[in-house]
C-alpha positions as a Markdown table, in Angstrom:
| # | Residue | x | y | z |
|---|---|---|---|---|
| 1 | Unk | -24.1 | -15.0 | -7.6 |
| 2 | Unk | -21.2 | -17.0 | -6.3 |
| 3 | Unk | -18.2 | -15.4 | -4.6 |
| 4 | Unk | -15.9 | -16.4 | -7.5 |
| 5 | Unk | -18.3 | -14.8 | -10.1 |
| 6 | Unk | -18.5 | -11.7 | -7.9 |
| 7 | Unk | -14.8 | -11.5 | -7.7 |
| 8 | Unk | -14.4 | -11.9 | -11.5 |
| 9 | Unk | -17.0 | -9.2 | -12.1 |
| 10 | Unk | -15.4 | -6.6 | -9.8 |
| 11 | Unk | -11.7 | -7.2 | -10.4 |
| 12 | Unk | -10.1 | -6.8 | -13.8 |
| 13 | Unk | -6.9 | -8.5 | -12.8 |
| 14 | Unk | -6.2 | -12.0 | -14.1 |
| 15 | Unk | -5.1 | -15.1 | -12.2 |
| 16 | Unk | -3.5 | -15.0 | -8.8 |
| 17 | Unk | -3.1 | -11.2 | -9.0 |
| 18 | Unk | -6.9 | -11.0 | -8.7 |
| 19 | Unk | -6.9 | -12.9 | -5.4 |
| 20 | Unk | -3.9 | -11.0 | -4.1 |
| 21 | Unk | -5.6 | -7.7 | -4.9 |
| 22 | Unk | -8.7 | -8.8 | -3.2 |
| 23 | Unk | -6.8 | -10.0 | -0.1 |
| 24 | Unk | -4.8 | -6.8 | 0.1 |
| 25 | Unk | -8.0 | -4.7 | -0.2 |
| 26 | Unk | -9.7 | -6.9 | 2.5 |
| 27 | Unk | -6.7 | -6.2 | 4.8 |
| 28 | Unk | -6.9 | -2.4 | 4.1 |
| 29 | Unk | -10.6 | -2.3 | 4.6 |
| 30 | Unk | -10.4 | -4.4 | 7.8 |
| 31 | Unk | -7.7 | -2.2 | 9.3 |
| 32 | Unk | -9.7 | 0.9 | 8.4 |
| 33 | Unk | -12.7 | -0.5 | 10.2 |
| 34 | Unk | -10.6 | -1.3 | 13.2 |
| 35 | Unk | -9.1 | 2.2 | 13.2 |
| 36 | Unk | -12.6 | 3.6 | 13.1 |
| 37 | Unk | -13.6 | 1.5 | 16.1 |
| 38 | Unk | -10.4 | 2.3 | 17.9 |
| 39 | Unk | -11.0 | 6.0 | 17.4 |
| 40 | Unk | -14.6 | 5.8 | 18.7 |
| 41 | Unk | -13.5 | 3.9 | 21.8 |
| 42 | Unk | -10.7 | 6.4 | 22.4 |
| 43 | Unk | -12.9 | 9.4 | 22.0 |
| 44 | Unk | -15.7 | 7.9 | 24.2 |
| 45 | Unk | -13.2 | 6.9 | 26.8 |
| 46 | Unk | -11.5 | 10.3 | 26.7 |
| 47 | Unk | -14.7 | 12.5 | 27.0 |
| 48 | Unk | -17.1 | 10.4 | 28.9 |
| 49 | Unk | -14.9 | 8.5 | 31.3 |
| 50 | Unk | -11.9 | 10.8 | 31.3 |
| 51 | Unk | -9.7 | 7.8 | 30.4 |
| 52 | Unk | -8.4 | 7.6 | 26.9 |
| 53 | Unk | -7.4 | 4.3 | 25.3 |
| 54 | Unk | -3.9 | 3.4 | 26.5 |
| 55 | Unk | -1.6 | 3.2 | 23.5 |
| 56 | Unk | -4.3 | 4.4 | 21.1 |
| 57 | Unk | -1.9 | 6.7 | 19.3 |
| 58 | Unk | 0.6 | 3.9 | 18.7 |
| 59 | Unk | -2.1 | 1.5 | 17.5 |
| 60 | Unk | -3.4 | 4.2 | 15.1 |
| 61 | Unk | 0.1 | 4.8 | 13.7 |
| 62 | Unk | 0.7 | 1.1 | 13.1 |
| 63 | Unk | -2.8 | 0.6 | 11.6 |
| 64 | Unk | -2.2 | 3.5 | 9.2 |
| 65 | Unk | 1.1 | 2.0 | 8.1 |
| 66 | Unk | -0.6 | -1.4 | 7.6 |
| 67 | Unk | -3.5 | 0.1 | 5.7 |
| 68 | Unk | -1.6 | 2.4 | 3.4 |
| 69 | Unk | 1.1 | -0.2 | 2.5 |
| 70 | Unk | -1.4 | -2.9 | 1.9 |
| 71 | Unk | -3.2 | -0.7 | -0.6 |
| 72 | Unk | -0.1 | 0.6 | -2.3 |
| 73 | Unk | 0.5 | -2.5 | -4.6 |
| 74 | Unk | -3.1 | -2.6 | -5.7 |
| 75 | Unk | -3.1 | 1.1 | -6.6 |
| 76 | Unk | 0.1 | 0.7 | -8.5 |
| 77 | Unk | -1.2 | -2.4 | -10.5 |
| 78 | Unk | -4.3 | -0.5 | -11.5 |
| 79 | Unk | -2.4 | 2.7 | -12.5 |
| 80 | Unk | -4.4 | 4.6 | -9.9 |
| 81 | Unk | -1.8 | 7.2 | -9.3 |
| 82 | Unk | -2.4 | 10.9 | -9.9 |
| 83 | Unk | -1.2 | 11.7 | -13.4 |
| 84 | Unk | -0.8 | 15.2 | -14.8 |
| 85 | Unk | -1.2 | 14.9 | -18.5 |
| 86 | Unk | -0.9 | 18.5 | -19.6 |
| 87 | Unk | 1.4 | 17.7 | -22.5 |
| 88 | Unk | -0.1 | 14.4 | -23.7 |
| 89 | Unk | -2.2 | 16.2 | -26.3 |
| 90 | Unk | 0.8 | 17.8 | -27.8 |
| 91 | Unk | 3.1 | 14.8 | -27.7 |
| 92 | Unk | 2.6 | 11.7 | -29.8 |
| 93 | Unk | 1.3 | 8.5 | -28.3 |
| 94 | Unk | 4.8 | 6.9 | -28.7 |
| 95 | Unk | 6.4 | 9.7 | -26.7 |
| 96 | Unk | 3.8 | 9.4 | -24.0 |
| 97 | Unk | 4.3 | 5.6 | -23.8 |
| 98 | Unk | 8.1 | 6.1 | -23.5 |
| 99 | Unk | 7.6 | 8.7 | -20.8 |
| 100 | Unk | 5.2 | 6.3 | -18.9 |
| 101 | Unk | 7.8 | 3.5 | -19.2 |
| 102 | Unk | 10.5 | 5.8 | -17.9 |
| 103 | Unk | 8.3 | 6.8 | -15.0 |
| 104 | Unk | 7.5 | 3.1 | -14.2 |
| 105 | Unk | 11.2 | 2.3 | -14.2 |
| 106 | Unk | 12.1 | 5.3 | -12.0 |
| 107 | Unk | 9.2 | 4.5 | -9.6 |
| 108 | Unk | 10.0 | 0.8 | -9.3 |
| 109 | Unk | 13.8 | 1.3 | -8.9 |
| 110 | Unk | 13.2 | 4.0 | -6.3 |
| 111 | Unk | 10.9 | 1.8 | -4.4 |
| 112 | Unk | 13.3 | -1.1 | -4.6 |
| 113 | Unk | 16.2 | 0.8 | -3.2 |
| 114 | Unk | 14.1 | 2.7 | -0.6 |
| 115 | Unk | 12.7 | -0.7 | 0.6 |
| 116 | Unk | 16.2 | -2.1 | 0.8 |
| 117 | Unk | 17.2 | 0.7 | 3.2 |
| 118 | Unk | 13.9 | 0.5 | 5.2 |
| 119 | Unk | 14.4 | -3.3 | 5.6 |
| 120 | Unk | 17.9 | -2.7 | 7.0 |
| 121 | Unk | 16.5 | -0.2 | 9.4 |
| 122 | Unk | 13.8 | -2.7 | 10.5 |
| 123 | Unk | 16.5 | -5.4 | 11.0 |
| 124 | Unk | 18.5 | -2.9 | 13.1 |
| 125 | Unk | 15.5 | -2.0 | 15.2 |
| 126 | Unk | 14.8 | -5.7 | 15.9 |
| 127 | Unk | 18.4 | -6.4 | 16.7 |
| 128 | Unk | 18.5 | -3.5 | 19.2 |
| 129 | Unk | 15.2 | -4.3 | 20.7 |
| 130 | Unk | 13.5 | -1.1 | 19.8 |
| 131 | Unk | 9.9 | -1.0 | 21.1 |
| 132 | Unk | 7.0 | 1.4 | 21.0 |
| 133 | Unk | 6.7 | 3.8 | 24.0 |
| 134 | Unk | 3.4 | 2.8 | 25.6 |
| 135 | Unk | 2.7 | -0.7 | 24.5 |
| 136 | Unk | 6.3 | -1.9 | 24.2 |
| 137 | Unk | 5.6 | -3.6 | 20.8 |
| 138 | Unk | 8.6 | -4.3 | 18.7 |
| 139 | Unk | 8.6 | -1.7 | 15.9 |
| 140 | Unk | 11.1 | -3.3 | 13.6 |
| 141 | Unk | 8.5 | -5.8 | 12.3 |
| 142 | Unk | 6.2 | -3.0 | 11.1 |
| 143 | Unk | 9.2 | -1.3 | 9.4 |
| 144 | Unk | 10.0 | -4.6 | 7.7 |
| 145 | Unk | 6.4 | -5.0 | 6.6 |
| 146 | Unk | 6.6 | -1.5 | 5.0 |
| 147 | Unk | 9.8 | -2.6 | 3.1 |
| 148 | Unk | 8.2 | -5.9 | 1.9 |
| 149 | Unk | 5.1 | -4.1 | 0.6 |
| 150 | Unk | 7.3 | -1.5 | -1.1 |
| 151 | Unk | 9.1 | -4.4 | -2.8 |
| 152 | Unk | 5.7 | -5.8 | -3.8 |
| 153 | Unk | 4.7 | -2.4 | -5.2 |
| 154 | Unk | 8.0 | -2.1 | -7.2 |
| 155 | Unk | 7.5 | -5.7 | -8.5 |
| 156 | Unk | 3.9 | -4.9 | -9.5 |
| 157 | Unk | 4.9 | -1.7 | -11.3 |
| 158 | Unk | 7.7 | -3.2 | -13.2 |
| 159 | Unk | 5.7 | -6.3 | -14.3 |
| 160 | Unk | 1.9 | -5.6 | -14.5 |
| 161 | Unk | 2.3 | -1.9 | -14.6 |
| 162 | Unk | 4.5 | -2.0 | -17.6 |
| 163 | Unk | 2.2 | -4.6 | -19.2 |
| 164 | Unk | -0.7 | -2.1 | -18.8 |
| 165 | Unk | 1.3 | 0.7 | -20.3 |
| 166 | Unk | 2.4 | -1.3 | -23.4 |
| 167 | Unk | -0.6 | -3.5 | -24.2 |
| 168 | Unk | -3.8 | -2.2 | -22.8 |
| 169 | Unk | -5.6 | 0.6 | -24.5 |
| 170 | Unk | -7.1 | 3.4 | -22.5 |
| 171 | Unk | -10.7 | 4.1 | -23.4 |
C-alpha cells in the first residue's frame, strides 16, 4: 500500500486539510516521543547518577505546549471535543444544529480574540528579551506559536467545523 493510499484510508479530511492534519499529528506524536525520551533521561540521570537533566522542566513545558497546540486544530476539525448531549433527545434536530452553530461561533470568536492577546504578549516578551530561567531560551516565540495555532483552530472551527455541523450526517 502506498503512503498516499494509506493516508486516504486513515484520514477522512479532503484535499490539503488531510495533509495538514497528518503533519500536525506527526508533530504532536514526535514531540510526545521526545518528551518520553526526555523524561527517561531525566529520571535515569536523577536516580542513577544524582544529576538531573539541566533544563528538563523547561523543555517539558515547551514540549507540552507544542504538542497540545499542534493537536488542537485537528481535534477541532474532527469535532473531537467532549459534548454533553443530555437535551438532544428532547430538542429537535434543527434546534440542536442551531445550538451547535452557536457553540462553533462562540468557540471560534473566543479563540480568535484570546489568540490576539496571546500574540501581543508574545511580541512583548520578545521585545523585552524575556528568556527561560535555566536554558535562556526566548519564551516569546513559544507564546506566539500558541497564538498562531489558536488562530488555526478558530479558522478550522468556523470553516470545516461549521461544514461538518451543517452538511455531514452523524451515523
